[in-house]
N, C-alpha and C positions, 0 to 999 in steps of 0.2 A: 504494500500500500504506500502511496506517495505521501509527502509531507502535508499537502492540502487535505488528503483523506484523513490523516491522523487528527489534524486540527478540527475537521468537521465532526469526527467521532467524539473527540473530547468535548466540543461544545454541546453536542447532543446529550452526553452523559451529565454534564453540569446542568443543562436545562431540565432534564428528567428529574435529577436530584432536587432541584429547586421546587418543581411542581409537587413532588412527594412531600417535601418539608412543609409546603404551604397547605397541602391537604391535611396533614397531621395536625397542624396548628389550628385549622378551622374545626377539626373534629374535637380537639381538646378544649376549645373555648367554651365557657358557659353560654347557655342560650342567649342571655341578654347581651353578651359581648359579641356574639356571632351576628346579631342583627339588632341595631338600636330601635327601640319601640318608641314611636312618637306619642307625646302626651300633651294635653292642654293644661297649662299651669293654672293655679288659682292662688290669689293672695289670701293668706290665712294668718290669724293671730293666735298664738298659743301662750302657755305660761312662760314666765321668765326662767332662765337656766337654773337647774337645781344645784345647790351648793352644799347641802347637808348630808353628803354621802358618808356611809360608814367606811371602815377600812376594807379595802378590796384586794384580791389577789391579782396576778398579772392578766387574767382573762376577764376581770370585772365582776367576779362573784364575791360573796362575802368571805373576807379573810379568816383563816383559821384562828387567828389571835383575837378576833372579835369575841366579846364575852358571851353573846347570845348566839343561838343557832339560826335566828331569823332577824331581818330588819324590815319593818313595815312603816310606811309613811303615807298618810292620806291627807290631802288638802283639796277638798271639794270646791272651795271658793276659787282657788287658783286654777284648778283643773289638772291635778297631777296625783297619780297613785304609783307607789314604788314598793317592790318586794325583792329582797335579796336573801338567798341562802347559799350554801356551799355548792349547789348544783342547779340553781334556778335564779334567773334575773328577769324581772318584769318592770317595765316603765311604761305607764299609760299617760297620755296627755290629751287634753281636750282642745279642739281648735274651732274658731269661729271664722266663717268665710262668707263671701257673697259670690254665688255662682249663677250665671245667667240672670242676674238682677234679683235673685232670691236669696234670703238668708239661709245659712246652713250651719249646723253644729255636727262635728264628727270627732270620733275618738280613735287614736292610733296607739296600739299596744306593741311595744318592741319586746319580744320574748326570746330569751336565750337560755339554753339548757344543755346539760351534759350528764354523763353517767347513766343512771337508770331512769331518768326523767323522760316522759313521753306523753304526747296527747292521747287521750282515750275517751270513750263515751262513758258517761255516768247516767244510769237509768233511774227513773223515779221508782220503779219496782222491777228488779232483774227477773223475778219470777213471772211477771206479766208485762213484757216489754212494749206491747202495743196498746194495752188497755188502761194502764194507770198513768195519769197525767198530773203534773205539778208545775208551779212557777219555777223558772230557771234558778232564781236565788234560793228557793227552798231546796231544790236538788243539790245545789252547791253547798249549802250549809249542812245538809244531811250527810254529805260525803266529805266535808271539810276541804273543799277544792279551793286552791289559791286563785286560779284564773280560769274563767270559762266563757264560752260563747254558746249561743243556741246551736242546735243541730239541723236536721233535715225534716222534722215534723212528719215522719212517715206514718204516724198514728192517724193523721187526718186522712190520708189516702186509704188507710186500712178501714176506717169507719165509714168512709164514703164509697167504698168498693171501687176505688180507682187503681190504676197501675201503680204499684208501690215502688218499683225499682229494685235493684239488687241490694238487699239489706242484710248485713251481718252485725251481730252484737255479741260481744264476749266470746267470739269464736263459733257462734251458732248461726246457721243460716235461717233468717226469718222470711225472706222473700227472694224469689228468682225472677219474678215477673217484671221484665224491663223491656226497653226498646232494643232494636237490633242495630241502630246507628245513631249518630249525632243528629238531634233535632232542635228546633227553636221553640219547642213547647215550653209551657210554664207549669211545672219545672221540666227541664229536659232530661232529668234523671242521670246526669253525669255522676261519676263515682269518685268518692274520696276514701281511700283506704288508709287506716292507721295501723302502724306496726309497733310492737313493744320496744324496739330499739330506737324509736323516735323518728324513723323514716315515714314519710307519707307518699302516697301514689295517687295521681289524678288521671282518670280515663273517661272516655265517652262510652256509652252503652254498646254492648255487642262485641267488645274486645276480650274481656275476661269473664270467665265463669266463676261462680262462687268457689268451686274447688280450686281454681287457679289462685285465688286470693288466699285460701286456707293453706294451700301447699307452700306459699311463700311466707306464711306466718302471720297474716293479717288478723288482728283481733276484732276490729270494727270496720265496716264499710258503710258509708253514708251515701244516699242517693238524692241529689238535688242539682246544684249547678245553675248556670253553666260554668265551665272552666273559663276564667277571665282572660288569661294569656298563658302561653306555654311555647317552648321551642322558638323563642325569639319573636313571637307575633301575637297580637290580640286575636281572640276568637271572632270569627266573622258573624256570629249570631248576636253580638252585643247591640247592633243597630237594628235588629229585626223585632224582637219581642220584649226587650228589657230597657225601654227608653223612658218609662214613667218615673216621676219623682216619688220615691218610697223610702221608708226606713230600710237600711241595708246592713248586711253582715257578711263578712268574708274573711278568709285566712290565706295569707301569702307565705311563700318560702323564699328566703334569701339563699340559704345553704343549710346543710344538715346542722341541727341544733340552733338555728336562728330563724324564727318565724316572725310574721307581722300580722296582727289582727286589726280589723277596722270595723267600726260600727257607726253608721250614719243615722242620726236622729231624723224623725219626720213626724208629721201630723201634730205638731205643736206650734206655738207662737214663735219660737225662736229658730225653727228649722223645718223646711218643707220636704226634706228627703232628697234623694239623688237617683240618677240613672246609673247603670252599671259601667258606663264609660268613665264616669267620675270616680267610681270605686277603683276601677282598674288603674287609672292614672295615678291615684294617690299611692297605691302599692308599688307601682313601677318606680315612682320617685324615691321610694324607700329602698330600692335595690332588689325587690323581689323578682325572681325569674319565672315563677308560676304562681297561680292563685286560683282559689275555688270559692264560688258563691254559696253561702249557706242560706237557709230560708230567711226571708225578709219580712217586711210589714210588721204586724204586731207580734210576730214570733221573734224578731231580731232582739238580741240582748247581749250585753257585755257585763260580766259579773266579776267583782274583785273582793276577795276575802268574805264571800257570802252575801255581798250587797250589789244590787244593780246600780251601776254608776250613771246610766243614761236616763233621760226622760222618755218613757215609751210612747208618749203621744196618746191621742184619744181615738178609739175605733169602736163604733157601735155603742158609744156612751161609756166605754170602759177605759180607764187610764192605767192599765197594767200590761206587762208582757203576757202573752198568751200562755196558758197551761200547755205543757208539752211532755213528750215521753222521756226525753233525755237532754243532756247538754254534752258538749265536748270540752275537756279542760285538761289542765296540767297542774301538778303540785298538790300535796296534801299538807295541811298545817293544823296543829292543835289550837292555833289562834283564831281559826274560823269557828265561831260559836253559833249555836242554834238560837 
């Protein structure tokens, strides 16, 4: 082979190596880095920076030298709730904003955990998972849950003989009746699987069977949705069936052990509620790479140390969060009292 041939072969090899390296880089990038998701920003006011932190370790959890096992701070007037232990860190802040010329109040919960901590479902009555209902705060107090949000209200679909979705609680299959593909129905019955190692999995219907989840070790699978965003893009369904201003509840994932909860108030004088584009944008701004919509409306709730921190609004004359079969939450504390 002549010199020109060697130069051509060498160039080809370098070019092929560069392409391979680029492909590997794209594969290894997290979804949000692989494709920037556009958001509509909103001007919002929150509480002033918190300065009364206890001693913390290098990861921001309660330091071992701290005299107590837990640190709890509640300032409802300022709009801040803080919990620290050696394996759980929760910071909730309340924000006031104007969106589309309407007033809004929403809560952002930054949740970090390690070790054996994990989100799971807490039922009002584990022996009768679809039949016994209670207020979210009551369920949280009964189980001494540090932080919780509402779940999927599958009990409503059970009582009204509607398609329930793929439902698993405590490792037991409650329902297999779901759709075979992603729909823009309300709810679309997308699936949120919770695992005891803290991992969560978000899927549309028809991909996984109940046995698939159980084989992978899921303890709970919720059916609601839609998935707000995943794999570097927003879900196409957000502009189809989820555009009304309503109280909203959702859970986003930044990385393993770092989640973000959001609850948007509605149906009260200080907040009209939001559409799901607004919810998705706030979670993306926080660095989440995927997020799942929990039931909204009067079901939506955020609970800290056994107390609902939001104003649930008024619906059909009632100013309370709806009675429901369970909550999803993390952390157990003896400081949560009945």
